PyMOL Python script that loads the backbone (N, CA, C, O; Angstrom):
from pymol import cmd

cmd.read_pdbstr("""\
ATOM      1  N   MET A   1     134.328 -45.493-125.144  1.00  0.00           N
ATOM      2  CA  MET A   1     134.329 -45.853-123.740  1.00  0.00           C
ATOM      3  C   MET A   1     135.362 -46.938-123.517  1.00  0.00           C
ATOM      4  O   MET A   1     135.325 -47.963-124.198  1.00  0.00           O
ATOM      5  N   ASN A   2     136.275 -46.749-122.594  1.00  0.00           N
ATOM      6  CA  ASN A   2     137.340 -47.695-122.298  1.00  0.00           C
ATOM      7  C   ASN A   2     136.899 -48.621-121.168  1.00  0.00           C
ATOM      8  O   ASN A   2     136.977 -48.254-119.996  1.00  0.00           O
ATOM      9  N   LEU A   3     136.433 -49.831-121.522  1.00  0.00           N
ATOM     10  CA  LEU A   3     135.945 -50.767-120.517  1.00  0.00           C
ATOM     11  C   LEU A   3     137.062 -51.415-119.712  1.00  0.00           C
ATOM     12  O   LEU A   3     136.820 -51.933-118.622  1.00  0.00           O
ATOM     13  N   VAL A   4     138.276 -51.392-120.234  1.00  0.00           N
ATOM     14  CA  VAL A   4     139.398 -51.997-119.526  1.00  0.00           C
ATOM     15  C   VAL A   4     139.602 -51.336-118.174  1.00  0.00           C
ATOM     16  O   VAL A   4     139.960 -52.009-117.207  1.00  0.00           O
ATOM     17  N   ASN A   5     139.381 -50.035-118.088  1.00  0.00           N
ATOM     18  CA  ASN A   5     139.600 -49.301-116.850  1.00  0.00           C
ATOM     19  C   ASN A   5     138.321 -49.081-116.049  1.00  0.00           C
ATOM     20  O   ASN A   5     138.337 -48.368-115.046  1.00  0.00           O
ATOM     21  N   ALA A   6     137.212 -49.685-116.479  1.00  0.00           N
ATOM     22  CA  ALA A   6     135.951 -49.508-115.757  1.00  0.00           C
ATOM     23  C   ALA A   6     136.059 -50.135-114.373  1.00  0.00           C
ATOM     24  O   ALA A   6     136.486 -51.280-114.231  1.00  0.00           O
ATOM     25  N   LEU A   7     135.668 -49.372-113.354  1.00  0.00           N
ATOM     26  CA  LEU A   7     135.735 -49.875-111.994  1.00  0.00           C
ATOM     27  C   LEU A   7     134.383 -50.375-111.512  1.00  0.00           C
ATOM     28  O   LEU A   7     134.317 -51.190-110.592  1.00  0.00           O
ATOM     29  N   HIS A   8     133.318 -49.903-112.115  1.00  0.00           N
ATOM     30  CA  HIS A   8     131.968 -50.256-111.694  1.00  0.00           C
ATOM     31  C   HIS A   8     131.116 -50.566-112.909  1.00  0.00           C
ATOM     32  O   HIS A   8     131.331 -50.028-113.995  1.00  0.00           O
ATOM     33  N   LEU A   9     130.147 -51.440-112.705  1.00  0.00           N
ATOM     34  CA  LEU A   9     129.217 -51.782-113.770  1.00  0.00           C
ATOM     35  C   LEU A   9     127.844 -51.929-113.140  1.00  0.00           C
ATOM     36  O   LEU A   9     127.692 -52.610-112.126  1.00  0.00           O
ATOM     37  N   THR A  10     126.864 -51.305-113.724  1.00  0.00           N
ATOM     38  CA  THR A  10     125.486 -51.428-113.255  1.00  0.00           C
ATOM     39  C   THR A  10     124.701 -52.203-114.289  1.00  0.00           C
ATOM     40  O   THR A  10     124.743 -51.886-115.478  1.00  0.00           O
ATOM     41  N   VAL A  11     123.989 -53.214-113.843  1.00  0.00           N
ATOM     42  CA  VAL A  11     123.146 -53.998-114.738  1.00  0.00           C
ATOM     43  C   VAL A  11     121.705 -53.700-114.367  1.00  0.00           C
ATOM     44  O   VAL A  11     121.291 -53.922-113.229  1.00  0.00           O
ATOM     45  N   ARG A  12     120.955 -53.203-115.315  1.00  0.00           N
ATOM     46  CA  ARG A  12     119.556 -52.851-115.072  1.00  0.00           C
ATOM     47  C   ARG A  12     118.638 -53.933-115.619  1.00  0.00           C
ATOM     48  O   ARG A  12     118.991 -54.661-116.546  1.00  0.00           O
ATOM     49  N   ASN A  13     117.451 -54.022-115.024  1.00  0.00           N
ATOM     50  CA  ASN A  13     116.408 -54.943-115.483  1.00  0.00           C
ATOM     51  C   ASN A  13     116.879 -56.391-115.541  1.00  0.00           C
ATOM     52  O   ASN A  13     116.575 -57.120-116.485  1.00  0.00           O
ATOM     53  N   LEU A  14     117.619 -56.792-114.527  1.00  0.00           N
ATOM     54  CA  LEU A  14     118.109 -58.163-114.446  1.00  0.00           C
ATOM     55  C   LEU A  14     116.924 -59.093-114.202  1.00  0.00           C
ATOM     56  O   LEU A  14     116.215 -58.932-113.208  1.00  0.00           O
ATOM     57  N   PRO A  15     116.696 -60.056-115.083  1.00  0.00           N
ATOM     58  CA  PRO A  15     115.567 -60.966-114.892  1.00  0.00           C
ATOM     59  C   PRO A  15     115.709 -61.736-113.575  1.00  0.00           C
ATOM     60  O   PRO A  15     116.815 -62.090-113.166  1.00  0.00           O
ATOM     61  N   SER A  16     114.595 -61.981-112.935  1.00  0.00           N
ATOM     62  CA  SER A  16     114.632 -62.629-111.620  1.00  0.00           C
ATOM     63  C   SER A  16     115.259 -64.012-111.695  1.00  0.00           C
ATOM     64  O   SER A  16     115.933 -64.426-110.752  1.00  0.00           O
ATOM     65  N   GLU A  17     115.054 -64.742-112.798  1.00  0.00           N
ATOM     66  CA  GLU A  17     115.654 -66.074-112.893  1.00  0.00           C
ATOM     67  C   GLU A  17     117.175 -66.003-112.987  1.00  0.00           C
ATOM     68  O   GLU A  17     117.867 -66.903-112.513  1.00  0.00           O
ATOM     69  N   VAL A  18     117.699 -64.938-113.596  1.00  0.00           N
ATOM     70  CA  VAL A  18     119.151 -64.742-113.657  1.00  0.00           C
ATOM     71  C   VAL A  18     119.670 -64.368-112.278  1.00  0.00           C
ATOM     72  O   VAL A  18     120.696 -64.883-111.834  1.00  0.00           O
ATOM     73  N   SER A  19     118.966 -63.477-111.606  1.00  0.00           N
ATOM     74  CA  SER A  19     119.343 -63.090-110.250  1.00  0.00           C
ATOM     75  C   SER A  19     119.344 -64.300-109.320  1.00  0.00           C
ATOM     76  O   SER A  19     120.278 -64.489-108.540  1.00  0.00           O
ATOM     77  N   ASP A  20     118.301 -65.111-109.404  1.00  0.00           N
ATOM     78  CA  ASP A  20     118.216 -66.312-108.568  1.00  0.00           C
ATOM     79  C   ASP A  20     119.373 -67.264-108.857  1.00  0.00           C
ATOM     80  O   ASP A  20     119.968 -67.825-107.938  1.00  0.00           O
ATOM     81  N   ALA A  21     119.687 -67.441-110.141  1.00  0.00           N
ATOM     82  CA  ALA A  21     120.776 -68.337-110.528  1.00  0.00           C
ATOM     83  C   ALA A  21     122.116 -67.810-110.019  1.00  0.00           C
ATOM     84  O   ALA A  21     122.954 -68.585-109.558  1.00  0.00           O
ATOM     85  N   LEU A  22     122.317 -66.496-110.100  1.00  0.00           N
ATOM     86  CA  LEU A  22     123.555 -65.903-109.580  1.00  0.00           C
ATOM     87  C   LEU A  22     123.694 -66.132-108.080  1.00  0.00           C
ATOM     88  O   LEU A  22     124.778 -66.459-107.597  1.00  0.00           O
ATOM     89  N   HIS A  23     122.614 -65.964-107.354  1.00  0.00           N
ATOM     90  CA  HIS A  23     122.668 -66.154-105.905  1.00  0.00           C
ATOM     91  C   HIS A  23     122.898 -67.625-105.550  1.00  0.00           C
ATOM     92  O   HIS A  23     123.606 -67.925-104.589  1.00  0.00           O
ATOM     93  N   ARG A  24     122.308 -68.537-106.316  1.00  0.00           N
ATOM     94  CA  ARG A  24     122.564 -69.964-106.086  1.00  0.00           C
ATOM     95  C   ARG A  24     124.033 -70.288-106.334  1.00  0.00           C
ATOM     96  O   ARG A  24     124.667 -71.008-105.563  1.00  0.00           O
ATOM     97  N   GLU A  25     124.557 -69.741-107.425  1.00  0.00           N
ATOM     98  CA  GLU A  25     125.961 -69.982-107.760  1.00  0.00           C
ATOM     99  C   GLU A  25     126.886 -69.364-106.718  1.00  0.00           C
ATOM    100  O   GLU A  25     127.902 -69.960-106.362  1.00  0.00           O
ATOM    101  N   ARG A  26     126.544 -68.178-106.228  1.00  0.00           N
ATOM    102  CA  ARG A  26     127.337 -67.534-105.180  1.00  0.00           C
ATOM    103  C   ARG A  26     127.400 -68.420-103.943  1.00  0.00           C
ATOM    104  O   ARG A  26     128.468 -68.610-103.361  1.00  0.00           O
ATOM    105  N   ARG A  27     126.245 -68.965-103.541  1.00  0.00           N
ATOM    106  CA  ARG A  27     126.219 -69.840-102.361  1.00  0.00           C
ATOM    107  C   ARG A  27     127.016 -71.121-102.614  1.00  0.00           C
ATOM    108  O   ARG A  27     127.742 -71.594-101.739  1.00  0.00           O
ATOM    109  N   ARG A  28     126.873 -71.678-103.822  1.00  0.00           N
ATOM    110  CA  ARG A  28     127.593 -72.898-104.150  1.00  0.00           C
ATOM    111  C   ARG A  28     129.107 -72.697-104.073  1.00  0.00           C
ATOM    112  O   ARG A  28     129.838 -73.554-103.576  1.00  0.00           O
ATOM    113  N   ARG A  29     129.557 -71.552-104.573  1.00  0.00           N
ATOM    114  CA  ARG A  29     130.992 -71.255-104.577  1.00  0.00           C
ATOM    115  C   ARG A  29     131.499 -70.759-103.228  1.00  0.00           C
ATOM    116  O   ARG A  29     132.687 -70.862-102.921  1.00  0.00           O
ATOM    117  N   GLY A  30     130.587 -70.224-102.433  1.00  0.00           N
ATOM    118  CA  GLY A  30     131.013 -69.666-101.154  1.00  0.00           C
ATOM    119  C   GLY A  30     131.791 -68.372-101.313  1.00  0.00           C
ATOM    120  O   GLY A  30     132.685 -68.072-100.521  1.00  0.00           O
ATOM    121  N   THR A  31     131.446 -67.602-102.347  1.00  0.00           N
ATOM    122  CA  THR A  31     132.137 -66.339-102.601  1.00  0.00           C
ATOM    123  C   THR A  31     131.116 -65.201-102.599  1.00  0.00           C
ATOM    124  O   THR A  31     129.910 -65.426-102.497  1.00  0.00           O
ATOM    125  N   SER A  32     131.620 -63.998-102.712  1.00  0.00           N
ATOM    126  CA  SER A  32     130.725 -62.845-102.789  1.00  0.00           C
ATOM    127  C   SER A  32     130.026 -62.831-104.143  1.00  0.00           C
ATOM    128  O   SER A  32     130.481 -63.464-105.097  1.00  0.00           O
ATOM    129  N   LEU A  33     128.936 -62.116-104.214  1.00  0.00           N
ATOM    130  CA  LEU A  33     128.215 -61.983-105.477  1.00  0.00           C
ATOM    131  C   LEU A  33     129.111 -61.307-106.513  1.00  0.00           C
ATOM    132  O   LEU A  33     129.124 -61.713-107.676  1.00  0.00           O
ATOM    133  N   ASN A  34     129.851 -60.291-106.111  1.00  0.00           N
ATOM    134  CA  ASN A  34     130.753 -59.587-107.019  1.00  0.00           C
ATOM    135  C   ASN A  34     131.797 -60.544-107.593  1.00  0.00           C
ATOM    136  O   ASN A  34     132.021 -60.557-108.804  1.00  0.00           O
ATOM    137  N   ARG A  35     132.439 -61.346-106.738  1.00  0.00           N
ATOM    138  CA  ARG A  35     133.464 -62.298-107.180  1.00  0.00           C
ATOM    139  C   ARG A  35     132.847 -63.332-108.129  1.00  0.00           C
ATOM    140  O   ARG A  35     133.446 -63.697-109.140  1.00  0.00           O
ATOM    141  N   THR A  36     131.648 -63.795-107.788  1.00  0.00           N
ATOM    142  CA  THR A  36     130.965 -64.777-108.619  1.00  0.00           C
ATOM    143  C   THR A  36     130.697 -64.222-110.008  1.00  0.00           C
ATOM    144  O   THR A  36     130.966 -64.894-111.005  1.00  0.00           O
ATOM    145  N   VAL A  37     130.166 -62.997-110.089  1.00  0.00           N
ATOM    146  CA  VAL A  37     129.865 -62.376-111.386  1.00  0.00           C
ATOM    147  C   VAL A  37     131.136 -62.185-112.195  1.00  0.00           C
ATOM    148  O   VAL A  37     131.157 -62.473-113.391  1.00  0.00           O
ATOM    149  N   ILE A  38     132.188 -61.708-111.561  1.00  0.00           N
ATOM    150  CA  ILE A  38     133.459 -61.509-112.277  1.00  0.00           C
ATOM    151  C   ILE A  38     133.980 -62.831-112.809  1.00  0.00           C
ATOM    152  O   ILE A  38     134.394 -62.909-113.966  1.00  0.00           O
ATOM    153  N   ASP A  39     133.967 -63.877-111.984  1.00  0.00           N
ATOM    154  CA  ASP A  39     134.455 -65.189-112.424  1.00  0.00           C
ATOM    155  C   ASP A  39     133.609 -65.743-113.565  1.00  0.00           C
ATOM    156  O   ASP A  39     134.152 -66.306-114.515  1.00  0.00           O
ATOM    157  N   LEU A  40     132.284 -65.593-113.486  1.00  0.00           N
ATOM    158  CA  LEU A  40     131.411 -66.076-114.556  1.00  0.00           C
ATOM    159  C   LEU A  40     131.629 -65.292-115.846  1.00  0.00           C
ATOM    160  O   LEU A  40     131.616 -65.870-116.933  1.00  0.00           O
ATOM    161  N   LEU A  41     131.827 -63.988-115.733  1.00  0.00           N
ATOM    162  CA  LEU A  41     132.115 -63.182-116.923  1.00  0.00           C
ATOM    163  C   LEU A  41     133.438 -63.593-117.547  1.00  0.00           C
ATOM    164  O   LEU A  41     133.526 -63.745-118.765  1.00  0.00           O
ATOM    165  N   ARG A  42     134.463 -63.775-116.733  1.00  0.00           N
ATOM    166  CA  ARG A  42     135.772 -64.218-117.243  1.00  0.00           C
ATOM    167  C   ARG A  42     135.623 -65.542-117.988  1.00  0.00           C
ATOM    168  O   ARG A  42     136.115 -65.705-119.105  1.00  0.00           O
ATOM    169  N   GLN A  43     134.932 -66.485-117.343  1.00  0.00           N
ATOM    170  CA  GLN A  43     134.757 -67.813-117.920  1.00  0.00           C
ATOM    171  C   GLN A  43     133.999 -67.750-119.241  1.00  0.00           C
ATOM    172  O   GLN A  43     134.425 -68.349-120.228  1.00  0.00           O
ATOM    173  N   SER A  44     132.887 -67.035-119.269  1.00  0.00           N
ATOM    174  CA  SER A  44     132.062 -67.006-120.485  1.00  0.00           C
ATOM    175  C   SER A  44     132.724 -66.230-121.616  1.00  0.00           C
ATOM    176  O   SER A  44     132.449 -66.493-122.786  1.00  0.00           O
ATOM    177  N   LEU A  45     133.586 -65.284-121.288  1.00  0.00           N
ATOM    178  CA  LEU A  45     134.251 -64.476-122.310  1.00  0.00           C
ATOM    179  C   LEU A  45     135.622 -65.024-122.700  1.00  0.00           C
ATOM    180  O   LEU A  45     136.279 -64.493-123.595  1.00  0.00           O
ATOM    181  N   GLY A  46     136.051 -66.095-122.019  1.00  0.00           N
ATOM    182  CA  GLY A  46     137.344 -66.688-122.331  1.00  0.00           C
ATOM    183  C   GLY A  46     138.516 -65.837-121.889  1.00  0.00           C
ATOM    184  O   GLY A  46     139.597 -65.907-122.474  1.00  0.00           O
ATOM    185  N   VAL A  47     138.305 -65.028-120.851  1.00  0.00           N
ATOM    186  CA  VAL A  47     139.366 -64.181-120.322  1.00  0.00           C
ATOM    187  C   VAL A  47     140.065 -64.950-119.203  1.00  0.00           C
ATOM    188  O   VAL A  47     139.413 -65.476-118.301  1.00  0.00           O
ATOM    189  N   SER A  48     141.382 -65.011-119.265  1.00  0.00           N
ATOM    190  CA  SER A  48     142.105 -65.768-118.249  1.00  0.00           C
ATOM    191  C   SER A  48     141.906 -65.142-116.877  1.00  0.00           C
ATOM    192  O   SER A  48     141.713 -63.934-116.737  1.00  0.00           O
ATOM    193  N   GLY A  49     141.957 -65.971-115.917  1.00  0.00           N
ATOM    194  CA  GLY A  49     141.778 -65.533-114.542  1.00  0.00           C
ATOM    195  C   GLY A  49     141.721 -66.740-113.636  1.00  0.00           C
ATOM    196  O   GLY A  49     141.873 -67.872-114.094  1.00  0.00           O
ATOM    197  N   THR A  50     141.510 -66.516-112.391  1.00  0.00           N
ATOM    198  CA  THR A  50     141.456 -67.593-111.421  1.00  0.00           C
ATOM    199  C   THR A  50     140.061 -68.173-111.371  1.00  0.00           C
ATOM    200  O   THR A  50     139.085 -67.446-111.187  1.00  0.00           O
ATOM    201  N   ARG A  51     139.961 -69.487-111.534  1.00  0.00           N
ATOM    202  CA  ARG A  51     138.679 -70.169-111.382  1.00  0.00           C
ATOM    203  C   ARG A  51     138.668 -70.832-110.021  1.00  0.00           C
ATOM    204  O   ARG A  51     139.699 -71.282-109.522  1.00  0.00           O
ATOM    205  N   SER A  52     137.514 -70.883-109.443  1.00  0.00           N
ATOM    206  CA  SER A  52     137.383 -71.502-108.135  1.00  0.00           C
ATOM    207  C   SER A  52     136.207 -72.461-108.130  1.00  0.00           C
ATOM    208  O   SER A  52     135.129 -72.163-108.645  1.00  0.00           O
ATOM    209  N   ASN A  53     136.446 -73.619-107.534  1.00  0.00           N
ATOM    210  CA  ASN A  53     135.342 -74.561-107.360  1.00  0.00           C
ATOM    211  C   ASN A  53     134.737 -74.444-105.970  1.00  0.00           C
ATOM    212  O   ASN A  53     133.854 -75.219-105.602  1.00  0.00           O
ATOM    213  N   GLY A  54     135.215 -73.477-105.203  1.00  0.00           N
ATOM    214  CA  GLY A  54     134.678 -73.257-103.873  1.00  0.00           C
ATOM    215  C   GLY A  54     135.279 -74.143-102.808  1.00  0.00           C
ATOM    216  O   GLY A  54     134.877 -74.071-101.647  1.00  0.00           O
ATOM    217  N   LEU A  55     136.226 -74.973-103.174  1.00  0.00           N
ATOM    218  CA  LEU A  55     136.802 -75.900-102.208  1.00  0.00           C
ATOM    219  C   LEU A  55     138.120 -75.416-101.613  1.00  0.00           C
ATOM    220  O   LEU A  55     138.647 -76.041-100.693  1.00  0.00           O
ATOM    221  N   ALA A  56     138.650 -74.332-102.117  1.00  0.00           N
ATOM    222  CA  ALA A  56     139.947 -73.851-101.649  1.00  0.00           C
ATOM    223  C   ALA A  56     139.956 -73.590-100.145  1.00  0.00           C
ATOM    224  O   ALA A  56     140.970 -73.796 -99.478  1.00  0.00           O
ATOM    225  N   ARG A  57     138.824 -73.137 -99.619  1.00  0.00           N
ATOM    226  CA  ARG A  57     138.786 -72.834 -98.190  1.00  0.00           C
ATOM    227  C   ARG A  57     138.894 -74.099 -97.340  1.00  0.00           C
ATOM    228  O   ARG A  57     139.171 -74.026 -96.143  1.00  0.00           O
ATOM    229  N   LEU A  58     138.673 -75.266 -97.968  1.00  0.00           N
ATOM    230  CA  LEU A  58     138.772 -76.525 -97.245  1.00  0.00           C
ATOM    231  C   LEU A  58     140.135 -77.191 -97.384  1.00  0.00           C
ATOM    232  O   LEU A  58     140.474 -78.081 -96.604  1.00  0.00           O
ATOM    233  N   ALA A  59     140.908 -76.770 -98.359  1.00  0.00           N
ATOM    234  CA  ALA A  59     142.188 -77.415 -98.647  1.00  0.00           C
ATOM    235  C   ALA A  59     143.147 -77.283 -97.467  1.00  0.00           C
ATOM    236  O   ALA A  59     143.307 -76.214 -96.879  1.00  0.00           O
ATOM    237  N   GLY A  60     143.765 -78.392 -97.149  1.00  0.00           N
ATOM    238  CA  GLY A  60     144.776 -78.393 -96.098  1.00  0.00           C
ATOM    239  C   GLY A  60     144.227 -78.272 -94.690  1.00  0.00           C
ATOM    240  O   GLY A  60     144.967 -77.919 -93.772  1.00  0.00           O
ATOM    241  N   THR A  61     142.948 -78.556 -94.498  1.00  0.00           N
ATOM    242  CA  THR A  61     142.371 -78.373 -93.172  1.00  0.00           C
ATOM    243  C   THR A  61     142.353 -79.647 -92.343  1.00  0.00           C
ATOM    244  O   THR A  61     142.044 -79.595 -91.152  1.00  0.00           O
ATOM    245  N   TRP A  62     142.676 -80.791 -92.942  1.00  0.00           N
ATOM    246  CA  TRP A  62     142.702 -82.036 -92.183  1.00  0.00           C
ATOM    247  C   TRP A  62     144.041 -82.202 -91.475  1.00  0.00           C
ATOM    248  O   TRP A  62     145.091 -81.817 -91.989  1.00  0.00           O
ATOM    249  N   THR A  63     143.975 -82.771 -90.311  1.00  0.00           N
ATOM    250  CA  THR A  63     145.212 -83.154 -89.635  1.00  0.00           C
ATOM    251  C   THR A  63     145.650 -84.492 -90.220  1.00  0.00           C
ATOM    252  O   THR A  63     144.888 -85.144 -90.934  1.00  0.00           O
ATOM    253  N   ALA A  64     146.872 -84.894 -89.919  1.00  0.00           N
ATOM    254  CA  ALA A  64     147.368 -86.186 -90.407  1.00  0.00           C
ATOM    255  C   ALA A  64     146.497 -87.320 -89.875  1.00  0.00           C
ATOM    256  O   ALA A  64     146.221 -88.278 -90.597  1.00  0.00           O
ATOM    257  N   ALA A  65     146.065 -87.223 -88.629  1.00  0.00           N
ATOM    258  CA  ALA A  65     145.215 -88.262 -88.031  1.00  0.00           C
ATOM    259  C   ALA A  65     143.862 -88.334 -88.733  1.00  0.00           C
ATOM    260  O   ALA A  65     143.341 -89.425 -88.965  1.00  0.00           O
ATOM    261  N   GLU A  66     143.295 -87.182 -89.071  1.00  0.00           N
ATOM    262  CA  GLU A  66     142.010 -87.158 -89.781  1.00  0.00           C
ATOM    263  C   GLU A  66     142.145 -87.778 -91.165  1.00  0.00           C
ATOM    264  O   GLU A  66     141.264 -88.510 -91.615  1.00  0.00           O
ATOM    265  N   GLU A  67     143.242 -87.484 -91.829  1.00  0.00           N
ATOM    266  CA  GLU A  67     143.472 -88.057 -93.154  1.00  0.00           C
ATOM    267  C   GLU A  67     143.559 -89.579 -93.073  1.00  0.00           C
ATOM    268  O   GLU A  67     142.939 -90.279 -93.873  1.00  0.00           O
ATOM    269  N   LEU A  68     144.326 -90.094 -92.109  1.00  0.00           N
ATOM    270  CA  LEU A  68     144.449 -91.543 -91.944  1.00  0.00           C
ATOM    271  C   LEU A  68     143.110 -92.186 -91.626  1.00  0.00           C
ATOM    272  O   LEU A  68     142.790 -93.256 -92.143  1.00  0.00           O
ATOM    273  N   ARG A  69     142.329 -91.534 -90.777  1.00  0.00           N
ATOM    274  CA  ARG A  69     140.999 -92.055 -90.431  1.00  0.00           C
ATOM    275  C   ARG A  69     140.109 -92.101 -91.675  1.00  0.00           C
ATOM    276  O   ARG A  69     139.401 -93.083 -91.899  1.00  0.00           O
ATOM    277  N   PHE A  70     140.145 -91.055 -92.469  1.00  0.00           N
ATOM    278  CA  PHE A  70     139.356 -91.012 -93.700  1.00  0.00           C
ATOM    279  C   PHE A  70     139.784 -92.121 -94.662  1.00  0.00           C
ATOM    280  O   PHE A  70     138.943 -92.841 -95.200  1.00  0.00           O
ATOM    281  N   LEU A  71     141.085 -92.253 -94.873  1.00  0.00           N
ATOM    282  CA  LEU A  71     141.585 -93.267 -95.788  1.00  0.00           C
ATOM    283  C   LEU A  71     141.214 -94.673 -95.329  1.00  0.00           C
ATOM    284  O   LEU A  71     140.911 -95.535 -96.154  1.00  0.00           O
ATOM    285  N   SER A  72     141.238 -94.905 -94.036  1.00  0.00           N
ATOM    286  CA  SER A  72     140.855 -96.226 -93.526  1.00  0.00           C
ATOM    287  C   SER A  72     139.363 -96.483 -93.736  1.00  0.00           C
ATOM    288  O   SER A  72     138.962 -97.625 -93.960  1.00  0.00           O
ATOM    289  N   LYS A  73     138.547 -95.451 -93.668  1.00  0.00           N
ATOM    290  CA  LYS A  73     137.100 -95.601 -93.857  1.00  0.00           C
ATOM    291  C   LYS A  73     136.720 -95.871 -95.311  1.00  0.00           C
ATOM    292  O   LYS A  73     135.725 -96.547 -95.573  1.00  0.00           O
ATOM    293  N   ILE A  74     137.503 -95.349 -96.261  1.00  0.00           N
ATOM    294  CA  ILE A  74     137.162 -95.559 -97.675  1.00  0.00           C
ATOM    295  C   ILE A  74     137.851 -96.786 -98.266  1.00  0.00           C
ATOM    296  O   ILE A  74     137.576 -97.154 -99.408  1.00  0.00           O
ATOM    297  N   ARG A  75     138.731 -97.416 -97.516  1.00  0.00           N
ATOM    298  CA  ARG A  75     139.450 -98.580 -98.023  1.00  0.00           C
ATOM    299  C   ARG A  75     138.509 -99.668 -98.557  1.00  0.00           C
ATOM    300  O   ARG A  75     138.805-100.233 -99.610  1.00  0.00           O
ATOM    301  N   PRO A  76     137.395 -99.990 -97.890  1.00  0.00           N
ATOM    302  CA  PRO A  76     136.495-101.026 -98.428  1.00  0.00           C
ATOM    303  C   PRO A  76     135.957-100.701 -99.825  1.00  0.00           C
ATOM    304  O   PRO A  76     135.619-101.615-100.577  1.00  0.00           O
ATOM    305  N   PHE A  77     135.873 -99.436-100.180  1.00  0.00           N
ATOM    306  CA  PHE A  77     135.352 -99.046-101.486  1.00  0.00           C
ATOM    307  C   PHE A  77     136.368 -99.243-102.609  1.00  0.00           C
ATOM    308  O   PHE A  77     136.019 -99.158-103.786  1.00  0.00           O
ATOM    309  N   GLU A  78     137.610 -99.502-102.250  1.00  0.00           N
ATOM    310  CA  GLU A  78     138.651 -99.705-103.247  1.00  0.00           C
ATOM    311  C   GLU A  78     138.733-101.160-103.695  1.00  0.00           C
ATOM    312  O   GLU A  78     139.400-101.467-104.682  1.00  0.00           O
ATOM    313  N   LYS A  79     138.065-102.051-102.982  1.00  0.00           N
ATOM    314  CA  LYS A  79     138.080-103.475-103.313  1.00  0.00           C
ATOM    315  C   LYS A  79     137.053-103.743-104.425  1.00  0.00           C
ATOM    316  O   LYS A  79     135.900-103.319-104.341  1.00  0.00           O
ATOM    317  N   ILE A  80     137.495-104.447-105.451  1.00  0.00           N
ATOM    318  CA  ILE A  80     136.624-104.763-106.573  1.00  0.00           C
ATOM    319  C   ILE A  80     135.915-106.082-106.276  1.00  0.00           C
ATOM    320  O   ILE A  80     136.551-107.066-105.900  1.00  0.00           O
ATOM    321  N   ASP A  81     134.621-106.091-106.443  1.00  0.00           N
ATOM    322  CA  ASP A  81     133.822-107.292-106.258  1.00  0.00           C
ATOM    323  C   ASP A  81     133.712-107.989-107.613  1.00  0.00           C
ATOM    324  O   ASP A  81     133.024-107.498-108.508  1.00  0.00           O
ATOM    325  N   PRO A  82     134.394-109.146-107.769  1.00  0.00           N
ATOM    326  CA  PRO A  82     134.382-109.834-109.069  1.00  0.00           C
ATOM    327  C   PRO A  82     132.973-110.244-109.514  1.00  0.00           C
ATOM    328  O   PRO A  82     132.725-110.380-110.712  1.00  0.00           O
ATOM    329  N   GLU A  83     132.061-110.439-108.578  1.00  0.00           N
ATOM    330  CA  GLU A  83     130.697-110.827-108.931  1.00  0.00           C
ATOM    331  C   GLU A  83     129.959-109.720-109.698  1.00  0.00           C
ATOM    332  O   GLU A  83     129.058-109.994-110.490  1.00  0.00           O
ATOM    333  N   LEU A  84     130.355-108.479-109.451  1.00  0.00           N
ATOM    334  CA  LEU A  84     129.714-107.365-110.141  1.00  0.00           C
ATOM    335  C   LEU A  84     130.203-107.202-111.578  1.00  0.00           C
ATOM    336  O   LEU A  84     129.582-106.486-112.364  1.00  0.00           O
ATOM    337  N   TRP A  85     131.308-107.859-111.928  1.00  0.00           N
ATOM    338  CA  TRP A  85     131.904-107.664-113.245  1.00  0.00           C
ATOM    339  C   TRP A  85     131.747-108.886-114.152  1.00  0.00           C
ATOM    340  O   TRP A  85     132.499-109.045-115.113  1.00  0.00           O
ATOM    341  N   LYS A  86     130.785-109.738-113.855  1.00  0.00           N
ATOM    342  CA  LYS A  86     130.542-110.906-114.706  1.00  0.00           C
ATOM    343  C   LYS A  86     129.686-110.534-115.888  1.00  0.00           C
ATOM    344  O   LYS A  86     129.374-111.389-116.718  1.00  0.00           O
TER     345      LYS A  86
END
""", "prot")
cmd.dss("prot")
cmd.show_as("cartoon", "prot")
cmd.util.cbc("prot")
cmd.orient("prot")
């Protein structure tokens, strides 16, 4: 059987905890169940491919003004409090 050219795969008797975990991971990634399974199989088998952390859909969505506003809001967190490092 040549799995390289397989277009479909059926998994029978999938344990409910595995199914639940797949659906949680699908929601976390924001991808389809099919894409999630393929990515997880690639990762676990060490097959090269595209990995996604689910954030790509957010990349580049801020305007310049939003970015400046965000940076100004986090500026206080960049200051080191010397009292905490004694």
